[in-house]
C-alpha positions in Angstrom: 7.7 -5.9 -23.3 8.3 -2.2 -24.0 9.7 0.5 -21.8 8.3 4.0 -22.0 9.9 7.2 -20.7 7.8 9.4 -18.5 6.5 12.3 -20.4 5.5 15.4 -18.5 2.3 16.9 -19.8 1.9 20.7 -20.1 1.0 22.1 -16.7 -2.6 22.8 -17.6 -4.1 20.6 -14.9 -3.2 20.6 -11.2 -5.1 20.4 -7.9 -7.2 22.7 -5.9 -8.2 22.2 -2.2 -12.0 22.3 -2.3 -13.2 20.6 0.9 -12.6 18.5 4.0 -14.1 15.1 4.4 -14.8 14.2 8.0 -16.2 11.1 9.8 -17.1 11.1 13.5 -15.2 8.5 15.5 -16.1 6.8 18.8 -13.7 6.2 21.7 -12.7 2.7 20.3 -11.6 3.9 16.9 -8.2 5.3 16.2 -7.9 7.8 13.3 -4.6 6.3 12.4 -5.1 3.0 10.7 -3.3 1.8 7.6 -5.5 -1.3 7.0 -8.3 0.2 5.0 -10.0 0.1 1.6 -11.9 2.7 -0.4 -14.9 1.0 -2.3 -17.8 2.1 -4.4 -20.9 0.0 -3.6 -24.1 0.5 -5.6 -22.8 3.9 -6.7 -22.1 5.0 -3.1 -18.5 5.5 -1.9 -17.4 4.0 1.4 -14.2 4.2 3.4 -13.7 0.8 5.1 -11.4 0.7 8.1 -10.1 -2.0 10.4 -10.6 -1.3 14.1 -8.5 -3.7 16.1 -9.7 -2.4 19.4 -13.3 -3.2 18.6 -12.4 -6.4 16.6 -14.4 -4.9 13.8 -14.4 -3.8 10.2 -16.1 -0.4 10.0 -17.7 1.2 6.9 -18.1 5.0 6.6 -20.5 6.2 3.9 -19.8 9.4 2.1 -22.4 12.0 2.9 -22.9 10.7 6.4 -20.9 11.9 9.4 -21.4 8.8 11.5 -20.4 5.2 11.2 -22.6 3.5 8.7 -21.9 -0.2 9.6 -19.7 -2.1 12.0 -19.0 -5.8 11.4 -17.7 -7.4 14.6 -15.5 -10.5 14.5 -14.8 -13.1 17.2 -12.3 -12.1 19.9 -11.3 -15.7 20.7 -10.9 -18.9 18.7 -9.3 -19.7 15.4 -10.2 -16.3 13.8 -9.1 -14.0 16.6 -6.2 -12.6 14.5 -8.2 -12.2 11.3 -7.9 -8.4 11.4 -4.2 -8.3 11.9 -3.1 -8.4 8.3 -5.2 -7.3 5.4 -8.6 -7.7 3.8 -10.5 -7.2 0.5 -14.1 -6.1 0.5 -15.8 -7.5 -2.6 -19.5 -7.2 -1.6 -21.2 -7.0 1.8 -21.5 -10.8 1.9 -18.1 -11.5 0.4 -15.3 -10.1 2.5 -11.9 -11.8 2.2 -9.2 -11.8 4.9 -5.6 -12.9 4.2 -3.6 -14.6 6.9 -0.1 -15.8 7.5 0.8 -18.7 9.8 -0.9 -20.6 8.4 -1.3 -19.4 4.8 -5.0 -19.0 4.3 -7.8 -16.9 2.8 -11.0 -16.6 4.8 -14.4 -15.5 3.5 -16.9 -13.7 5.8 -20.4 -12.3 5.4 -21.8 -9.0 6.5 -22.6 -10.3 10.0 -19.0 -11.4 10.7 -19.8 -15.1 10.2 -17.2 -17.2 8.4 -18.5 -18.8 5.2 -15.4 -20.6 3.9 -11.6 -21.0 4.3 -9.0 -21.8 1.7 -5.8 -23.2 2.9 -3.2 -21.9 0.4 -1.1 -24.8 -0.9 2.2 -23.7 -2.5 4.5 -25.5 -4.9 7.6 -27.4 -3.8 9.8 -24.6 -5.0 7.9 -22.3 -2.6 8.1 -24.5 0.4 8.3 -22.4 3.6 7.1 -19.3 1.8 4.5 -17.2 3.6 1.5 -15.2 2.3 2.1 -11.5 2.9 -0.1 -8.5 2.5 1.5 -5.9 4.8 -1.1 -3.2 5.5 -1.3 -0.6 2.7 1.4 -2.0 0.4 0.3 -4.8 -2.0 -3.5 -4.4 -2.3 -5.0 -7.9 -2.1 -7.9 -8.5 -4.5 -10.5 -11.0 -5.7 -11.4 -11.4 -9.3 -13.3 -14.3 -10.9 -12.2 -17.0 -8.4 -8.7 -15.6 -8.2 -7.1 -13.7 -5.4 -4.0 -11.6 -5.4 -1.3 -11.4 -2.7 2.5 -11.8 -2.5 4.7 -14.4 -0.9 8.1 -14.2 0.7 10.8 -16.9 1.3 11.8 -18.3 4.7 14.9 -16.1 5.2 15.7 -12.9 7.0 13.7 -10.0 5.6 17.0 -8.0 5.7 18.9 -10.3 3.3 19.2 -9.8 -0.4 17.8 -13.3 -1.0 14.5 -12.2 0.6 14.1 -9.5 -2.1 15.3 -11.7 -4.9 12.7 -14.4 -4.2 9.7 -12.5 -3.1 6.9 -12.8 -5.7 3.5 -11.4 -6.5 0.9 -14.2 -6.8 -2.4 -14.7 -8.5 -4.1 -17.8 -6.9 -7.1 -19.6 -8.3 -9.3 -20.6 -5.3 -11.2 -23.1 -7.3 -8.3 -25.1 -8.7 -5.4 -24.3 -6.4 -3.2 -23.3 -9.3 -1.3 -20.0 -9.3 1.2 -17.9 -11.2 4.0 -15.8 -9.8 5.4 -12.6 -11.4 7.5 -9.6 -10.5 11.2 -9.2 -10.0 12.9 -6.8 -7.6 14.9 -4.1 -9.5 18.3 -5.5 -10.4 20.0 -2.2 -10.2 19.2 -2.1 -6.5 20.3 -5.8 -5.9 23.6 -5.3 -7.7 24.9 -2.6 -5.4 26.8 -5.1 -3.3 24.3 -4.7 -0.5 24.2 -7.2 2.4 21.3 -5.5 4.1 18.0 -4.4 2.6 15.5 -2.0 4.0 12.8 -1.2 1.3 9.6 -3.2 0.7 10.0 -5.9 -2.0 6.5 -5.9 -3.5 3.9 -3.3 -4.0 0.9 -3.3 -6.4 -2.7 -3.2 -7.3 -5.1 -4.4 -10.0 -6.6 -2.2 -12.8 -8.9 -3.1 -15.6 -6.0 -3.9 -17.9 -3.0 -4.6 -15.8 -1.5 -6.1 -12.7 0.6 -3.1 -11.7 3.7 -3.5 -9.6 6.1 -1.0 -8.2 8.9 -1.0 -5.7 10.1 1.5 -3.1 13.7 1.3 -4.5 12.8 1.9 -8.2 11.5 4.8 -10.2 9.8 2.4 -12.6 6.2 1.2 -12.7 5.8 -2.3 -14.1 2.6 -3.2 -16.0 1.7 -6.9 -16.4 -1.0 -8.2 -18.6 -4.0 -9.2 -16.4 -4.5 -12.6 -18.1 -1.0 -13.8 -19.1 0.9 -12.0 -16.4 3.5 -11.2 -19.0 5.4 -7.9 -18.5 4.1 -5.6 -21.2 5.4 -2.2 -20.3 7.8 -0.4 -17.9 7.0 3.2 -17.1 10.0 5.3 -16.2 8.4 7.5 -13.6 11.2 9.2 -11.7 10.4 11.9 -9.2 12.1 15.2 -9.6 12.9 15.1 -5.9 14.9 11.8 -5.9 18.2 10.7 -7.4 18.4 8.3 -10.3 19.6 5.5 -8.1 18.3 4.9 -4.6 21.1 3.7 -2.3 20.7 0.5 -0.2 21.9 0.1 3.3 25.2 -1.8 3.3 27.2 -3.3 6.1 30.9 -3.8 6.4 30.3 -7.5 7.1 27.4 -9.3 5.5 26.8 -11.3 8.7 26.5 -8.2 10.9 23.2 -6.3 10.8 23.2 -2.5 11.3 22.1 -1.2 14.7 18.5 -0.1 15.3 19.7 3.5 15.1 21.5 2.9 11.8 18.4 1.3 10.3 16.2 4.2 11.6 18.6 6.8 10.2 18.6 5.1 6.8 14.8 4.9 6.6 14.3 8.5 7.6 17.1 10.0 5.6 16.6 8.0 2.4 14.1 9.1 -0.2 12.0 6.4 -2.0 8.7 5.6 -3.7 6.4 4.6 -0.9 2.9 4.2 -2.1 0.6 4.2 -5.2 -3.2 4.2 -5.5 -5.8 4.8 -8.2 -9.4 5.9 -8.5 -12.3 3.6 -9.0 -12.2 3.6 -12.9 -8.4 3.9 -13.2 -8.4 7.2 -15.0 -5.9 8.7 -12.6 -2.9 7.1 -10.7 -1.1 8.7 -7.8 2.4 8.0 -6.5 3.6 9.2 -3.1 7.3 10.0 -2.9 9.0 10.2 0.4 11.8 12.8 0.1 15.4 12.6 1.4 15.9 14.4 4.6 18.6 15.0 7.2 16.3 16.2 9.9 17.3 15.7 13.5 15.7 16.6 16.8 17.3 19.1 19.3 19.2 16.3 21.1 20.7 15.1 17.8 18.6 11.9 17.5 16.8 11.2 14.2 13.3 12.6 13.9 9.9 10.9 14.0 8.5 9.0 11.1 5.5 11.3 11.0 7.5 14.3 9.9 8.6 13.3 6.4 8.5 15.8 3.5 6.8 14.2 0.5 5.3 14.8 -2.9 2.5 13.2 -4.9 2.9 12.4 -8.6 -0.3 12.5 -10.5 -0.7 10.4 -13.8 -3.5 10.0 -16.3 -4.9 6.7 -17.4 -2.0 6.1 -19.8 0.6 6.9 -17.0 1.5 10.3 -18.5 2.6 12.6 -15.7 0.2 15.5 -15.1 2.1 17.0 -12.2 4.2 16.4 -9.1 3.1 18.4 -6.1 5.1 18.9 -2.9 3.3 18.8 0.5 4.6 20.1 3.9 5.7 17.5 6.5 4.1 17.0 9.9 0.5 17.6 8.7 -0.7 14.6 6.7 -0.7 10.9 7.1 -0.2 10.2 3.4 -0.5 6.4 3.9 -4.2 6.8 4.3 -4.6 8.6 0.9 -7.1 7.4 -1.8 -8.9 8.8 -4.8 -12.5 8.9 -6.1 -13.4 10.3 -9.5 -11.4 13.5 -10.2 -10.6 14.0 -6.5 -7.7 13.0 -4.2 -8.2 12.5 -0.5 -5.2 12.9 2.0 -5.6 12.1 5.7 -5.0 15.0 8.1 -4.6 12.6 11.1 -0.8 13.0 11.5 0.1 12.9 15.2 2.3 16.0 14.7 -0.6 18.0 13.2 -1.6 20.8 15.6 -5.1 20.6 14.3 -5.4 16.8 14.8 -8.8 15.7 16.2 -8.9 12.3 17.8 -12.7 12.3 17.5 -12.8 12.6 13.7 -11.3 10.9 10.7 -10.5 13.9 8.4 -9.2 14.2 4.8 -8.4 17.2 2.7 -10.2 16.9 -0.6 -8.3 18.1 -3.8 -9.9 18.5 -7.2 -7.9 17.8 -10.3 -8.6 20.6 -12.6 
């Protein structure tokens, strides 16, 4: 394992706003959905979106304004909650859904018909653990009979133990064998914190690595795709965040903070929220939520849609190209994705004066 310091490349390349991508929406489709996937299918890019109101997975094809395909699932029966967690679109006839309670992976075809179910069997040391995918955080995947997800222990998600024991998993659907990897940043765990508030596992798959990152850490962790050995740690600190992100501590470990205290911490604390890459892994993007002390007129803490943020842009070797700040209240950065040398950021923030409920809209930035 080696650790590499982030190196800032000369500021020769940045981004330029060149276009707006827009898809027409019907009355059943909300423009704000964090369960989505960008996928290139037969050289054509698609934006795939879960629509819970219609019990459907919807595919929007680039170059077409209207919905290209809607796959509808059963509203009742054992699969009525299949759209509640996360999915991985492999091909039109191989769409995987990941479920908790019970832990299972379901395979569906392009008509919404279930083809197979794998009940995930965990080792004795992981008894009681649950399969977790959590919207846009850890991107589930399928690769040569193996699926990726993460598991969490049967303890309160606000306790340190939850973060110490949460693991990324690569599970072989054919054999039932699996490996775990990923450790929550120790510098965050050792702060004498009795209450935690930042997501324990984030990540995605590239052609070389299983990449993990954590909201509480500036580092990016690269694991070998075959062995799952940690091969490199990228020190990728944002210029807008401190060296150490504070945890949320309580005076008594048995007493949880109030709802208002938790909300204040989440809004005021800066952290590393979300990473994504393009289809051939030549660029990587990291969204950084900034610290803020914003309050509304009545003194209460502001809305979660009004965060200031920046986006760090890396090349294929994780050398920093630039970090660009964006204004709050305009973008829903959780719906961001990349394709080729372009970055797409959703404009469907509820605070955006130009929001249009009838369209799913993205600003398109060219890396130049």
